[in-house]
C-alpha positions in Angstrom: 14.0 14.7 -15.8 10.7 16.0 -17.3 8.4 13.7 -15.2 6.8 15.4 -12.2 4.7 12.4 -11.1 4.8 8.8 -12.3 2.3 6.2 -11.1 3.0 2.6 -11.8 0.7 -0.4 -11.2 -1.1 1.3 -8.2 -3.7 -0.6 -6.2 -5.5 0.7 -3.2 -8.5 -0.5 -1.2 -10.4 -0.3 2.0 -10.6 -3.9 3.3 -11.9 -6.1 0.4 -13.2 -3.0 -1.5 -10.6 -2.2 -4.2 -11.0 1.5 -4.9 -8.0 1.9 -7.3 -6.9 -0.9 -9.7 -3.8 -1.0 -11.8 -3.4 2.8 -12.2 -0.6 3.8 -14.6 0.1 7.3 -15.9 2.8 10.0 -16.1 2.4 13.7 -15.5 5.1 15.9 -16.9 6.5 19.0 -15.3 4.3 22.0 -16.2 1.2 20.0 -17.0 -2.2 21.2 -15.9 -4.1 17.9 -15.3 -7.7 17.4 -14.4 -8.9 14.1 -12.9 -12.6 13.5 -13.8 -15.0 10.7 -13.4 -18.3 9.9 -11.7 -18.8 9.8 -7.9 -17.1 6.8 -6.4 -14.6 6.4 -9.2 -11.6 6.9 -6.9 -10.6 10.5 -7.8 -10.0 11.8 -4.3 -8.5 8.6 -3.2 -6.0 8.7 -6.0 -5.0 12.3 -5.1 -4.5 11.3 -1.5 -2.2 8.4 -2.6 -0.1 10.8 -4.6 0.1 13.1 -1.6 1.2 10.1 0.6 -1.8 10.6 2.9 -3.0 7.1 2.0 -0.6 4.1 1.5 -1.2 1.9 -1.6 -1.6 -1.8 -1.3 1.0 -2.2 -4.0 2.5 -0.1 -6.8 4.9 2.8 -6.9 4.4 6.6 -7.0 7.4 8.7 -8.0 7.9 12.4 -7.6 10.8 13.9 -9.5 12.0 10.4 -10.2 12.1 9.3 -6.5 9.6 7.0 -4.7 7.5 9.0 -2.3 8.1 6.5 0.5 11.8 7.5 0.4 10.9 11.2 1.1 10.7 12.5 4.7 7.4 14.3 5.5 9.1 17.7 5.3 11.0 16.9 2.1 7.8 15.8 0.3 6.0 18.9 1.6 8.6 21.0 -0.2 7.7 19.1 -3.5 3.9 18.7 -3.1 1.2 20.9 -1.6 -2.4 19.6 -1.2 -5.5 21.8 -1.0 -8.1 19.5 0.5 -11.8 19.4 -0.4 -12.9 20.6 3.0 -11.4 24.0 3.7 -13.1 24.6 7.0 -10.8 25.6 9.9 -12.0 24.6 13.4 -10.1 27.4 15.2 -10.4 31.2 14.7 -6.9 31.9 13.3 -6.5 35.0 11.2 -5.8 34.7 7.5 -2.1 35.6 7.7 -1.4 32.9 10.4 -3.1 30.3 8.3 -0.9 31.1 5.3 2.2 31.2 7.5 1.6 27.6 8.4 2.7 26.8 4.9 6.2 27.6 6.0 6.4 24.7 8.5 8.3 22.3 6.3 11.2 24.8 6.3 11.4 25.3 10.1 13.3 23.2 12.5 11.8 22.0 15.7 10.9 25.0 18.0 12.3 27.4 15.3 10.4 30.6 14.7 9.5 32.2 11.4 12.0 34.6 9.9 11.5 37.8 7.9 11.9 35.6 4.8 9.0 33.4 5.9 6.8 36.4 6.5 7.7 37.8 3.1 6.9 34.6 1.3 3.5 34.4 3.1 2.7 38.0 2.0 3.7 37.1 -1.6 1.5 34.0 -1.5 -1.4 36.2 -0.4 -0.7 38.6 -3.2 -0.7 35.8 -5.8 -4.2 34.9 -4.8 -5.4 38.5 -4.4 -6.1 38.0 -0.7 -3.5 40.2 1.0 -6.3 42.6 2.1 -7.8 39.8 4.1 -4.7 39.1 6.2 -6.0 40.4 9.5 -9.5 38.9 9.2 -10.6 35.7 10.9 -10.5 32.7 8.6 -14.1 31.8 9.3 -15.3 35.4 8.8 -14.7 35.5 5.1 -16.6 34.0 2.1 -16.2 30.5 0.8 -14.5 31.7 -2.3 -12.1 33.9 -0.3 -11.3 31.0 2.1 -10.5 28.8 -0.9 -8.0 31.3 -2.2 -6.5 31.6 1.3 -6.0 27.9 1.6 -4.3 27.9 -1.8 -2.1 30.7 -0.5 -1.1 28.5 2.4 -0.2 25.8 -0.1 1.8 28.3 -2.2 3.7 29.3 0.9 5.2 25.8 0.9 6.8 26.8 -2.4 5.9 23.4 -4.0 6.7 22.3 -7.5 3.4 20.4 -7.6 0.0 21.6 -6.4 -2.7 19.1 -5.8 -6.3 20.3 -5.4 -9.3 18.2 -4.4 -12.5 19.7 -5.9 -11.5 23.3 -5.4 -14.6 24.6 -7.2 -17.2 22.6 -5.3 -19.8 24.7 -3.4 -18.6 27.9 -5.3 -20.7 29.9 -7.7 -19.6 30.1 -11.3 -17.7 33.4 -11.0 -15.6 32.1 -8.1 -15.1 28.8 -10.0 -13.6 30.7 -12.9 -11.6 32.9 -10.5 -10.0 29.8 -8.9 -9.2 28.0 -12.1 -7.9 31.2 -13.7 -5.6 31.6 -10.7 -4.4 28.0 -11.1 -3.8 28.5 -14.8 -1.8 31.7 -14.0 0.4 29.7 -11.5 0.8 27.0 -14.1 2.0 29.3 -16.8 3.9 32.0 -14.9 5.4 29.9 -12.1 5.6 26.7 -14.2 3.9 24.9 -11.4 2.5 21.4 -12.1 -1.2 21.4 -11.3 -3.3 18.3 -10.6 -7.0 19.0 -9.8 -9.9 16.7 -9.1 -13.0 18.3 -10.6 -16.6 17.4 -11.4 -17.3 20.0 -14.1 -16.1 18.4 -17.3 -16.5 21.6 -19.3 -14.2 23.5 -16.9 -11.7 20.6 -17.0 -11.7 20.8 -20.8 -11.3 24.6 -20.8 -8.3 24.9 -18.4 -6.4 21.6 -18.6 -3.9 20.4 -21.1 -4.3 16.8 -19.9 -7.3 14.9 -18.5 -7.4 11.6 -16.7 -10.8 9.9 -16.8 -11.4 7.4 -14.0 -14.3 4.9 -13.9 -14.7 2.3 -11.2 -11.2 2.7 -10.0 -9.5 2.3 -13.3 -8.0 4.8 -15.8 -10.4 4.7 -18.8 -8.7 7.3 -20.8 -5.8 9.8 -20.6 -4.8 12.5 -23.0 -5.6 16.0 -24.1 -9.2 17.2 -23.7 -10.2 16.4 -27.3 -8.8 12.9 -27.0 -10.5 12.1 -23.7 -13.8 14.0 -24.0 -15.7 12.0 -26.6 -19.0 10.3 -26.8 -17.7 6.8 -26.4 -15.7 7.6 -23.3 -18.4 9.6 -21.5 -21.7 7.9 -22.5 -21.2 4.8 -20.4 -19.0 6.3 -17.8 -21.7 8.9 -16.8 -24.7 6.8 -17.9 -25.8 9.9 -19.9 -26.9 10.8 -23.3 -25.2 14.0 -24.4 -24.0 16.2 -27.3 -20.3 17.0 -27.5 -19.5 20.1 -29.5 -16.7 22.7 -29.6 -16.8 25.9 -27.5 -16.1 28.6 -30.1 -14.6 30.9 -27.5 -12.2 28.6 -25.8 -11.6 26.0 -28.6 -12.2 23.2 -26.1 -14.8 20.4 -26.1 -18.2 21.4 -24.6 -20.7 18.9 -23.3 -24.5 19.5 -23.5 -26.2 16.9 -21.2 -29.5 15.6 -22.6 -30.9 12.9 -20.3 -29.9 10.0 -18.1 -29.9 6.8 -20.0 -31.9 5.3 -17.2 -34.6 7.8 -17.8 -34.5 7.5 -21.6 -37.4 5.3 -22.7 -35.7 4.5 -26.0 -33.4 1.4 -26.0 -30.2 1.3 -28.1 -30.8 -0.5 -31.4 -28.1 -2.7 -32.8 -28.7 -1.6 -36.3 -26.8 1.0 -38.3 -28.2 3.5 -40.7 -26.0 5.4 -43.3 -27.4 8.8 -44.2 -26.6 10.8 -47.3 -27.6 14.4 -46.7 -26.2 18.0 -46.7 -27.1 21.6 -46.5 -29.4 21.1 -43.5 -31.5 18.4 -45.1 -30.4 15.8 -42.6 -31.3 17.7 -39.4 -34.5 16.0 -38.5 -33.4 12.5 -39.5 -30.1 12.6 -37.6 -31.7 14.0 -34.5 -34.4 11.3 -34.5 -32.1 8.4 -35.3 -30.0 9.5 -32.3 -33.1 9.9 -30.1 -34.5 6.5 -30.9 -31.1 4.7 -30.3 -29.9 3.9 -33.8 -26.2 3.8 -34.7 -25.6 5.9 -37.8 -23.0 7.4 -40.1 -23.0 10.3 -42.5 -21.2 10.9 -45.7 -19.7 12.0 -47.9 -20.2 15.4 -46.3 -18.1 18.6 -46.6 -16.4 19.8 -43.4 -18.3 22.8 -42.1 -21.6 21.8 -43.6 -24.5 22.3 -41.2 -25.3 18.5 -41.3 -21.6 17.8 -40.7 -21.7 20.0 -37.6 -24.8 18.2 -36.3 -23.3 14.8 -37.0 -20.1 15.8 -35.1 -22.2 17.0 -32.1 -24.0 13.7 -32.1 -20.7 11.8 -32.4 -21.7 10.1 -35.6 -19.2 8.4 -37.9 -18.4 11.0 -40.5 -17.0 10.4 -44.0 -15.5 13.9 -44.7 -14.4 15.9 -47.6 -12.7 19.3 -47.5 -15.0 22.4 -47.8 -16.0 23.3 -51.3 -14.4 20.2 -52.7 -16.0 17.5 -54.8 -16.0 13.9 -53.7 -12.6 12.2 -54.3 -12.1 8.6 -55.2 -10.8 7.9 -51.7 -13.8 9.3 -50.0 -16.1 7.5 -52.5 -14.5 4.2 -51.8 -14.8 4.8 -48.0 -18.5 5.7 -48.5 -19.2 2.5 -50.4 -17.4 0.5 -47.7 -19.4 2.2 -44.9 -22.7 1.5 -46.7 -21.7 -2.2 -47.0 -21.3 -2.3 -43.2 -24.7 -0.6 -42.7 -28.1 -2.2 -42.4 -30.0 0.6 -44.2 -29.1 3.6 -46.4 -31.2 6.8 -46.3 -31.2 9.6 -48.8 -32.5 13.0 -47.9 -33.8 15.6 -50.4 -30.3 17.0 -50.9 -29.7 18.6 -54.3 -27.2 16.8 -56.5 -24.5 18.6 -58.5 -21.0 17.7 -59.8 -19.6 18.0 -56.3 -21.7 15.3 -54.6 -23.0 13.2 -57.4 -20.8 10.3 -56.4 -22.9 10.0 -53.2 -25.9 9.0 -55.4 -23.8 6.6 -57.4 -22.6 5.0 -54.2 -26.2 4.6 -53.0 -27.1 3.0 -56.3 -24.3 0.5 -55.9 -25.5 -0.4 -52.4 -29.0 -0.9 -53.7 -27.7 -3.2 -56.5 -26.0 -5.3 -53.8 -29.3 -5.8 -52.0 -29.0 -3.1 -49.4 -32.3 -1.4 -48.4 -32.3 2.2 -49.6 -34.9 4.8 -48.6 -35.5 8.3 -50.0 -37.2 10.8 -47.7 -39.3 13.0 -50.0 -42.0 12.8 -52.6 -40.4 11.5 -55.8 -42.1 14.1 -58.1 -40.9 16.9 -55.8 -37.4 15.4 -56.0 -37.0 16.2 -59.7 -36.3 19.8 -58.8 -33.0 18.8 -57.1 -31.2 17.6 -60.3 -28.3 19.9 -61.2 -26.3 17.4 -63.3 -28.3 17.6 -66.6 -30.8 14.9 -65.7 -28.3 12.3 -64.6 -29.6 12.3 -61.0 -33.2 11.8 -62.2 -32.1 8.9 -64.4 -30.3 7.1 -61.5 -33.3 7.7 -59.2 -35.7 6.3 -61.9 -33.5 3.2 -62.2 -33.2 2.9 -58.4 -37.0 3.1 -58.0 -37.3 0.2 -60.5 -34.8 -1.8 -58.4 -36.4 -1.3 -55.1 -35.7 2.2 -53.8 -38.4 2.9 -51.2 -40.0 6.3 -51.0 -41.2 7.8 -47.7 -42.8 11.2 -47.2 -41.4 12.0 -43.8 -38.9 11.1 -41.2 -41.6 9.6 -39.0 -42.7 7.3 -41.9 -39.0 6.3 -42.3 -38.8 5.3 -38.6 -41.9 3.1 -39.0 -40.2 1.4 -42.0 -36.9 1.0 -40.1 -38.7 -1.1 -37.5 -38.8 -3.9 -40.2 -35.1 -4.1 -40.1 -34.7 -4.1 -36.2 
């Protein structure tokens, strides 16, 4: 059995308010799973259902292949430990006593702790680097220290699965990294299954191997970070315009928030623009098309090109070719098909050589089929960018006769595009 947790057709609500609706997913043993989503999406409620603190209206939750309702409280506590969002302790116990409470599932009624229980408590404190705090009062240590102590208490249960509800909330960034690095260590060295509710998407992407994205009580997406963290998933879920790029240090998706869609004065425009660019010539036009709400695609563009990188950050549709490779017939045909589905084609002042000449041929074909085509640059200036023995100039001359529209700037292009809105 490789499944640690299986949730099937789970529903939960408070009265008539359905918080969770038809939740289905499987978490494998040894997974590090982050549950993300906006406030009110049901993240903490889902975690409490898995921990059997809340009872679902219907549906099944299995732990190690067994329905959680068939476990006794102590049996389930040996399988699952929960670190709650609120780590405040009302009474002034010392740290060691707090951690020792994690041994309760292994004690019979009125049974006292043994040397083995004391040793496990000490080892749990060592794992979280808090053994030096064992004699201190739980409310006389810092928030980050208390969070690690509560994790120690959970570890003293010797669970197979560790659930944590927003363990990094109210902590500064260095303590956030400390906590998540600790969880990652437990996941790898102890093969412990980790399920954490977390608000910081960048931290979730960095530390998790699987992410569950909730929105309005439903699973919107589940998979590895690169599968879940994309523009389509996050834009409407968080009501936010953003750029998604790759963190070069962690090789994980990285989100750069831009502005709330409610605060963005520019409406989304249901028109698509196809841009032929390269070598940085598309920077301004791509950024402004995105800012003003146009859908757009880019191609054919070599992977790694600066315009390819920008298009990727802006989550544009990219027709790609391998680095330092000319345009293949397959990419050319895809480029032509993409232009046919676009409302407007835009050419930047990109130089044309043997490698990318087929881009110009594709634009010519689109123009012949009646597609509006714009060139951003002064035509006389453009003659300098012909590196195919005059063939590019000839095509541009023919395109000009057949309706190619010349604009001197991106702002002028945007004024012209309003005609097509």
